[in-house]
C-alpha positions as a Markdown table, in Angstrom:
| # | Residue | x | y | z |
|---|---|---|---|---|
| 1 | Met | -29.4 | -39.5 | -20.9 |
| 2 | Met | -30.7 | -36.2 | -19.8 |
| 3 | Ser | -34.0 | -34.8 | -20.9 |
| 4 | Asn | -33.9 | -33.1 | -24.3 |
| 5 | Asp | -35.6 | -29.9 | -23.1 |
| 6 | Phe | -34.4 | -26.8 | -24.9 |
| 7 | Asn | -36.9 | -24.7 | -23.0 |
| 8 | Asn | -35.1 | -25.6 | -19.8 |
| 9 | Leu | -31.8 | -24.5 | -21.3 |
| 10 | Lys | -33.3 | -21.2 | -22.6 |
| 11 | Asn | -35.2 | -20.4 | -19.4 |
| 12 | Thr | -32.3 | -20.9 | -17.0 |
| 13 | Leu | -29.6 | -18.8 | -18.8 |
| 14 | Gln | -27.6 | -16.8 | -16.3 |
| 15 | Asp | -27.8 | -13.0 | -16.0 |
| 16 | Ser | -24.2 | -12.9 | -14.8 |
| 17 | Ile | -21.3 | -15.1 | -13.8 |
| 18 | Phe | -19.1 | -12.2 | -12.5 |
| 19 | Thr | -17.3 | -12.7 | -9.3 |
| 20 | Trp | -15.5 | -9.9 | -7.5 |
| 21 | Asp | -12.1 | -10.9 | -9.1 |
| 22 | Tyr | -13.6 | -10.2 | -12.5 |
| 23 | Phe | -13.3 | -6.5 | -12.1 |
| 24 | Thr | -9.5 | -6.1 | -11.6 |
| 25 | Asp | -6.7 | -8.5 | -12.0 |
| 26 | Phe | -4.4 | -7.1 | -9.3 |
| 27 | Glu | -1.7 | -9.7 | -9.8 |
| 28 | Lys | -1.3 | -8.5 | -13.4 |
| 29 | Val | -1.4 | -4.8 | -12.3 |
| 30 | Lys | 1.4 | -5.5 | -9.7 |
| 31 | Lys | 3.5 | -7.3 | -12.3 |
| 32 | Asn | 3.2 | -4.5 | -14.8 |
| 33 | Val | 4.2 | -1.8 | -12.3 |
| 34 | Lys | 7.1 | -4.0 | -11.0 |
| 35 | Lys | 8.6 | -4.0 | -14.5 |
| 36 | Ile | 9.0 | -0.2 | -14.6 |
| 37 | Glu | 9.5 | 0.5 | -10.9 |
| 38 | Lys | 13.1 | 1.6 | -11.2 |
| 39 | Glu | 12.4 | 4.1 | -13.9 |
| 40 | Leu | 9.4 | 5.4 | -12.0 |
| 41 | Asn | 11.5 | 6.0 | -8.9 |
| 42 | Leu | 14.1 | 7.9 | -11.0 |
| 43 | Leu | 11.3 | 10.1 | -12.3 |
| 44 | Asn | 10.1 | 10.7 | -8.7 |
| 45 | Tyr | 13.2 | 12.9 | -8.4 |
| 46 | Leu | 11.4 | 15.5 | -10.6 |
| 47 | Val | 8.4 | 16.0 | -8.3 |
| 48 | Gly | 8.3 | 19.6 | -7.0 |
| 49 | Lys | 11.7 | 20.6 | -8.6 |
| 50 | Glu | 12.4 | 24.1 | -9.6 |
| 51 | Asn | 13.9 | 24.6 | -13.1 |
| 52 | Leu | 11.8 | 21.6 | -14.0 |
| 53 | Glu | 12.4 | 21.6 | -17.8 |
| 54 | Glu | 16.1 | 21.7 | -17.3 |
| 55 | Glu | 16.0 | 19.0 | -14.6 |
| 56 | Phe | 13.8 | 16.9 | -16.9 |
| 57 | Leu | 16.2 | 17.0 | -19.8 |
| 58 | Thr | 19.2 | 16.4 | -17.6 |
| 59 | Leu | 17.4 | 13.3 | -16.2 |
| 60 | Val | 16.5 | 11.8 | -19.6 |
| 61 | Glu | 20.0 | 12.5 | -20.9 |
| 62 | Glu | 21.6 | 10.7 | -17.9 |
| 63 | Tyr | 19.1 | 7.9 | -17.8 |
| 64 | Pro | 17.6 | 7.7 | -21.3 |
| 65 | Lys | 15.7 | 4.5 | -20.5 |
| 66 | Val | 13.2 | 6.4 | -18.4 |
| 67 | Arg | 11.8 | 7.8 | -21.6 |
| 68 | Lys | 10.2 | 4.5 | -22.5 |
| 69 | Ile | 7.8 | 4.8 | -19.6 |
| 70 | Leu | 6.8 | 8.4 | -20.1 |
| 71 | Pro | 3.8 | 7.4 | -22.2 |
| 72 | Ile | 2.3 | 5.3 | -19.4 |
| 73 | Leu | 2.2 | 8.5 | -17.3 |
| 74 | Ile | -0.5 | 9.8 | -19.7 |
| 75 | Ala | -2.2 | 6.4 | -19.8 |
| 76 | Ile | -1.1 | 5.2 | -23.2 |
| 77 | Arg | 0.8 | 2.0 | -23.9 |
| 78 | Asp | 4.1 | 2.5 | -25.8 |
| 79 | Asp | 3.0 | 0.2 | -28.6 |
| 80 | Lys | -0.2 | 2.2 | -29.1 |
| 81 | Leu | 1.9 | 5.3 | -30.0 |
| 82 | Phe | 2.8 | 3.7 | -33.3 |
| 83 | Ser | -0.9 | 3.7 | -34.3 |
| 84 | Thr | -1.7 | 7.1 | -32.7 |
| 85 | Pro | -0.1 | 10.0 | -34.6 |
| 86 | Val | 0.0 | 13.2 | -32.7 |
| 87 | Ile | -0.5 | 16.9 | -33.8 |
| 88 | Thr | 2.1 | 19.1 | -32.2 |
| 89 | Asn | 1.9 | 22.0 | -34.7 |
| 90 | Ile | -1.6 | 23.7 | -34.6 |
| 91 | Glu | -0.7 | 25.7 | -37.8 |
| 92 | Thr | -0.1 | 22.7 | -40.0 |
| 93 | Leu | -2.5 | 20.2 | -38.2 |
| 94 | Ile | -0.4 | 17.4 | -39.5 |
| 95 | Pro | -0.4 | 14.4 | -37.2 |
| 96 | Glu | 3.0 | 12.6 | -36.9 |
| 97 | Asn | 4.2 | 9.4 | -35.3 |
| 98 | Lys | 6.1 | 10.5 | -32.2 |
| 99 | Lys | 7.1 | 7.1 | -30.9 |
| 100 | Tyr | 10.7 | 7.7 | -31.8 |
| 101 | Ile | 11.3 | 10.4 | -29.2 |
| 102 | Phe | 11.0 | 7.8 | -26.5 |
| 103 | His | 13.5 | 5.4 | -28.1 |
| 104 | Asn | 15.9 | 6.9 | -30.5 |
| 105 | Pro | 19.3 | 8.2 | -29.3 |
| 106 | Ile | 18.9 | 11.7 | -27.8 |
| 107 | Asp | 19.8 | 14.7 | -29.9 |
| 108 | Glu | 18.7 | 18.3 | -29.9 |
| 109 | Asn | 15.5 | 17.6 | -32.0 |
| 110 | Ile | 14.4 | 14.8 | -29.6 |
| 111 | Lys | 15.1 | 17.1 | -26.6 |
| 112 | Lys | 12.9 | 19.7 | -28.2 |
| 113 | Glu | 10.1 | 17.1 | -28.9 |
| 114 | Leu | 10.4 | 15.7 | -25.3 |
| 115 | Leu | 9.8 | 19.2 | -23.9 |
| 116 | Ile | 6.8 | 19.7 | -26.1 |
| 117 | Phe | 5.4 | 16.4 | -24.9 |
| 118 | Phe | 6.3 | 17.2 | -21.2 |
| 119 | Lys | 4.5 | 20.5 | -21.3 |
| 120 | Glu | 1.5 | 19.9 | -23.7 |
| 121 | Ser | 0.6 | 16.5 | -22.1 |
| 122 | Gly | 0.2 | 18.3 | -18.8 |
| 123 | Leu | 2.9 | 16.3 | -17.0 |
| 124 | Lys | 5.0 | 19.4 | -16.3 |
| 125 | Asp | 2.2 | 21.0 | -14.4 |
| 126 | Ile | 1.5 | 17.8 | -12.5 |
| 127 | Phe | 5.2 | 17.5 | -11.4 |
| 128 | Glu | 5.4 | 21.2 | -10.5 |
| 129 | Ser | 2.2 | 21.2 | -8.4 |
| 130 | Lys | 3.1 | 18.0 | -6.6 |
| 131 | Ala | -0.3 | 16.6 | -7.6 |
| 132 | Ile | 1.5 | 13.3 | -7.8 |
| 133 | Lys | 3.4 | 12.3 | -4.7 |
| 134 | Asn | 4.8 | 9.0 | -5.8 |
| 135 | Leu | 4.8 | 7.8 | -9.4 |
| 136 | Val | 4.8 | 4.1 | -8.4 |
| 137 | Asp | 1.5 | 4.5 | -6.7 |
| 138 | Tyr | 0.2 | 6.7 | -9.5 |
| 139 | Cys | 1.0 | 4.1 | -12.1 |
| 140 | Phe | -0.6 | 1.4 | -10.0 |
| 141 | Gly | -3.8 | 3.4 | -10.5 |
| 142 | Val | -3.1 | 3.8 | -14.2 |
| 143 | Glu | -2.7 | 0.1 | -14.6 |
| 144 | Val | -6.0 | -0.6 | -12.8 |
| 145 | Gly | -7.6 | 1.7 | -15.3 |
| 146 | Phe | -6.0 | -0.2 | -18.2 |
| 147 | Asp | -7.1 | -3.5 | -16.7 |
| 148 | Thr | -10.8 | -2.6 | -17.1 |
| 149 | Asn | -10.3 | -3.0 | -20.8 |
| 150 | Ala | -9.4 | -6.6 | -20.3 |
| 151 | Arg | -12.6 | -7.5 | -18.5 |
| 152 | Lys | -14.2 | -8.9 | -21.6 |
| 153 | Asn | -11.3 | -11.3 | -22.0 |
| 154 | Arg | -11.8 | -12.5 | -18.4 |
| 155 | Thr | -15.3 | -13.6 | -19.0 |
| 156 | Gly | -14.2 | -16.9 | -20.5 |
| 157 | Asp | -11.7 | -17.4 | -17.7 |
| 158 | Ile | -14.4 | -17.0 | -15.0 |
| 159 | Met | -16.7 | -19.4 | -16.9 |
| 160 | Glu | -13.9 | -21.9 | -16.9 |
| 161 | Lys | -13.2 | -21.4 | -13.2 |
| 162 | Leu | -16.9 | -22.1 | -12.4 |
| 163 | Val | -16.9 | -25.2 | -14.5 |
| 164 | Tyr | -13.6 | -26.3 | -13.0 |
| 165 | Lys | -15.2 | -26.3 | -9.5 |
| 166 | Phe | -18.1 | -28.4 | -10.6 |
| 167 | Leu | -15.7 | -30.9 | -12.3 |
| 168 | Glu | -13.5 | -31.0 | -9.2 |
| 169 | Glu | -16.5 | -31.8 | -6.9 |
| 170 | Phe | -17.8 | -34.3 | -9.4 |
| 171 | Cys | -14.5 | -36.2 | -9.6 |
| 172 | Glu | -14.2 | -36.2 | -5.8 |
| 173 | Glu | -17.6 | -37.9 | -5.6 |
| 174 | Asp | -16.7 | -40.5 | -8.2 |
| 175 | Lys | -13.1 | -41.7 | -7.9 |
| 176 | Asn | -13.3 | -43.4 | -11.3 |
| 177 | Leu | -13.3 | -40.0 | -13.0 |
| 178 | Gln | -10.4 | -37.7 | -13.6 |
| 179 | Phe | -10.2 | -34.4 | -15.5 |
| 180 | Ile | -7.6 | -32.0 | -16.9 |
| 181 | Glu | -7.9 | -28.4 | -18.1 |
| 182 | Gln | -6.4 | -27.0 | -21.3 |
| 183 | Ala | -6.6 | -30.4 | -22.9 |
| 184 | Thr | -4.4 | -30.8 | -25.9 |
| 185 | Gln | -3.8 | -34.0 | -27.8 |
| 186 | Lys | -0.5 | -34.4 | -26.0 |
| 187 | Arg | -1.9 | -33.8 | -22.5 |
| 188 | Ile | -4.7 | -36.2 | -23.1 |
| 189 | Lys | -2.3 | -38.9 | -24.1 |
| 190 | Glu | 0.0 | -38.0 | -21.1 |
| 191 | Phe | -2.7 | -38.1 | -18.4 |
| 192 | Phe | -5.1 | -40.7 | -19.7 |
| 193 | Asn | -3.1 | -42.7 | -22.2 |
| 194 | Tyr | -5.9 | -42.0 | -24.7 |
| 195 | Asp | -5.2 | -41.2 | -28.4 |
| 196 | Ile | -7.3 | -38.6 | -30.1 |
| 197 | Asn | -7.2 | -37.1 | -33.6 |
| 198 | Ile | -7.3 | -33.4 | -33.9 |
| 199 | Asp | -8.5 | -31.2 | -36.8 |
| 200 | Lys | -5.8 | -28.5 | -36.3 |
| 201 | Asn | -2.5 | -28.4 | -34.4 |
| 202 | Ser | -3.7 | -25.5 | -32.2 |
| 203 | Arg | -6.8 | -27.4 | -31.0 |
| 204 | Arg | -7.1 | -27.2 | -27.2 |
| 205 | Phe | -10.2 | -28.2 | -25.4 |
| 206 | Asp | -11.1 | -26.4 | -22.2 |
| 207 | Phe | -11.4 | -29.7 | -20.3 |
| 208 | Ala | -11.2 | -33.4 | -20.8 |
| 209 | Leu | -13.0 | -35.7 | -18.4 |
| 210 | Phe | -12.1 | -39.4 | -18.3 |
| 211 | Asp | -13.9 | -42.4 | -16.9 |
| 212 | Lys | -11.2 | -45.0 | -16.1 |
| 213 | Thr | -13.5 | -47.9 | -15.7 |
| 214 | Lys | -15.3 | -47.4 | -18.9 |
| 215 | Asn | -12.3 | -46.0 | -20.8 |
| 216 | Arg | -14.7 | -43.2 | -21.9 |
| 217 | Leu | -13.5 | -39.7 | -22.8 |
| 218 | Phe | -15.5 | -36.5 | -22.7 |
| 219 | Leu | -14.1 | -33.4 | -24.3 |
| 220 | Ile | -15.6 | -30.2 | -23.0 |
| 221 | Glu | -15.8 | -26.6 | -24.3 |
| 222 | Val | -17.2 | -23.7 | -22.2 |
| 223 | Asn | -18.2 | -20.1 | -22.9 |
| 224 | Tyr | -20.4 | -17.3 | -21.7 |
| 225 | Tyr | -22.1 | -14.6 | -23.7 |
| 226 | Ser | -23.6 | -11.6 | -21.8 |
| 227 | Gly | -24.4 | -9.8 | -25.1 |
| 228 | Gly | -25.5 | -10.8 | -28.6 |
| 229 | Gly | -23.9 | -10.6 | -32.0 |
| 230 | Ser | -23.1 | -12.4 | -35.1 |
| 231 | Lys | -20.4 | -14.4 | -33.4 |
| 232 | Leu | -23.0 | -16.5 | -31.5 |
| 233 | Lys | -24.3 | -18.0 | -34.7 |
| 234 | Ala | -20.8 | -18.9 | -35.9 |
| 235 | Thr | -20.0 | -20.4 | -32.5 |
| 236 | Ala | -23.1 | -22.6 | -32.6 |
| 237 | Gly | -22.1 | -23.8 | -36.0 |
| 238 | Glu | -18.5 | -24.5 | -34.9 |
| 239 | Tyr | -19.7 | -26.7 | -32.1 |
| 240 | Gln | -21.9 | -28.7 | -34.4 |
| 241 | Tyr | -18.9 | -29.5 | -36.5 |
| 242 | Leu | -16.7 | -30.2 | -33.4 |
| 243 | Asn | -19.4 | -32.5 | -32.0 |
| 244 | Asp | -19.4 | -34.6 | -35.2 |
| 245 | Phe | -15.6 | -34.6 | -35.5 |
| 246 | Val | -15.2 | -35.9 | -31.9 |
| 247 | Lys | -18.2 | -38.3 | -32.1 |
| 248 | Ser | -16.6 | -40.0 | -35.1 |
| 249 | Gln | -13.8 | -41.1 | -32.8 |
| 250 | Asn | -16.3 | -42.6 | -30.2 |
| 251 | Ile | -15.6 | -39.7 | -27.9 |
| 252 | Asp | -18.3 | -37.6 | -26.2 |
| 253 | Phe | -18.4 | -33.9 | -26.7 |
| 254 | Ile | -20.0 | -31.6 | -24.1 |
| 255 | Trp | -20.7 | -27.9 | -24.7 |
| 256 | Ile | -21.4 | -25.9 | -21.6 |
| 257 | Thr | -22.6 | -22.4 | -22.5 |
| 258 | Asp | -24.5 | -19.7 | -20.8 |
| 259 | Gly | -25.5 | -16.0 | -20.8 |
| 260 | Lys | -28.5 | -13.9 | -21.8 |
| 261 | Gly | -26.7 | -13.1 | -25.0 |
| 262 | Trp | -28.1 | -16.3 | -26.4 |
| 263 | Leu | -31.6 | -14.9 | -26.2 |
| 264 | Thr | -30.7 | -12.9 | -29.4 |
| 265 | Ser | -29.6 | -16.1 | -31.2 |
| 266 | Leu | -32.0 | -18.8 | -30.0 |
| 267 | Lys | -32.4 | -20.4 | -33.4 |
| 268 | Pro | -28.8 | -21.4 | -33.9 |
| 269 | Leu | -28.5 | -22.4 | -30.3 |
| 270 | Glu | -31.6 | -24.6 | -30.6 |
| 271 | Glu | -30.2 | -26.2 | -33.8 |
| 272 | Thr | -27.0 | -27.1 | -32.1 |
| 273 | Phe | -28.9 | -28.3 | -29.0 |
| 274 | Ile | -30.9 | -30.7 | -31.3 |
| 275 | His | -27.8 | -31.7 | -33.3 |
| 276 | Asn | -25.4 | -32.3 | -30.4 |
| 277 | Asp | -25.8 | -34.9 | -27.7 |
| 278 | Tyr | -24.9 | -32.7 | -24.8 |
| 279 | Val | -25.5 | -28.9 | -24.7 |
| 280 | Ile | -26.0 | -27.7 | -21.1 |
| 281 | Asn | -25.7 | -24.5 | -19.1 |
| 282 | Leu | -24.6 | -23.8 | -15.5 |
| 283 | Asp | -28.0 | -24.4 | -14.0 |
| 284 | Met | -28.2 | -27.8 | -15.6 |
| 285 | Leu | -24.6 | -28.5 | -14.5 |
| 286 | Lys | -25.6 | -27.5 | -10.9 |
| 287 | Asn | -28.6 | -29.9 | -11.0 |
| 288 | Gly | -26.6 | -33.0 | -12.0 |
| 289 | Ala | -26.4 | -32.9 | -15.8 |
| 290 | Leu | -22.9 | -34.3 | -15.7 |
| 291 | Lys | -24.0 | -37.3 | -13.7 |
| 292 | Gln | -26.8 | -38.0 | -16.2 |
| 293 | Ile | -24.3 | -37.7 | -19.1 |
| 294 | Cys | -21.8 | -40.0 | -17.5 |
| 295 | Leu | -24.2 | -42.8 | -16.6 |
């Protein structure tokens, strides 16, 4: 059993877990650009053209599907247009949902609206001046910009990746141990032939660690909080409940959490630390906490 030292946990919380791949998910960027590459190449035809408005309308009439990617050129997702009404008449100042102009069958009204979009968005000037040389490359940059909004969601992924490496090394040292990630009830039964009860059908533990010789199962949840907020208190409470639910089945529950965000919510963290058998951070993990737990 490891030392019940909350001060150690508190004083060794990580400032950062961010690796270089945190900043941009280039695989996702490439995948998103690939989906619209044909339409982008069709629009490349317009770069530097004379009679640009006429050429633009001719192109969208001949290839109406190119309209669906026009919003991406001004850095807005198509689905966001539904919740972003646009003012096109300064006299009335009435915002209207304009998503239909990129999807409905083309008629004279839609052509008129498309021209307003083309000119007032600034795209016409960009095409005329050849400020964009290739729309595929341009949209690659747009997608990189979009991806910065997903960084918060990648924090959990990075924490899981770090813990995965520790578990991998730990199981290599002790051949009696095995682990799986994204551990559902079904996967735990499939890999370890171990039955568990779950409190809800969607329950998925970040990891499950199994000691074959002792027939002992550890269910592991991991997270990282760089900033504070009310969610931390709720999270601490949730893991107290989860610890009790798992423990009632003679299964061990390990919560691996980190981040200076906890300094704003030390009381609920300490309460859970006292309540649960195993609450550790990355520094404790690095210094052999898993080995102590599995003894």
